[in-house]
C-alpha angles and dihedrals in degrees: 000000000000099000134049130181126195140172118244139182122222130198120185124166096279103008132065135161144103137288142171119243125192125200119195147155101220096177094050095084102023095050098020086233119164090194094056115150121247110246118204123196129184116208139172101022110192126179125219089226128029091217093091121122095205121090123236089244091056091048090051088052092051093048093047090049091055092046093047091054090053092044093054093045091051091046091056091051097046103034096080 
């Protein structure tokens, strides 16, 4: 398996809800590349309350930013 998708909950100071996040290595099969980059996608953002002033696109951006930081930090640790 080179892709996994899971449902998550998020809870920031003013925003909470659920989303689906997929993790995959798209170049692993197509290019038979053992150094394929991990691709992360956030889909289906849903808020617990509709009173939020932030768009779903902005929340996807916030979530991806958090995930990307963790991804890069883990890559530095495990790439040696």
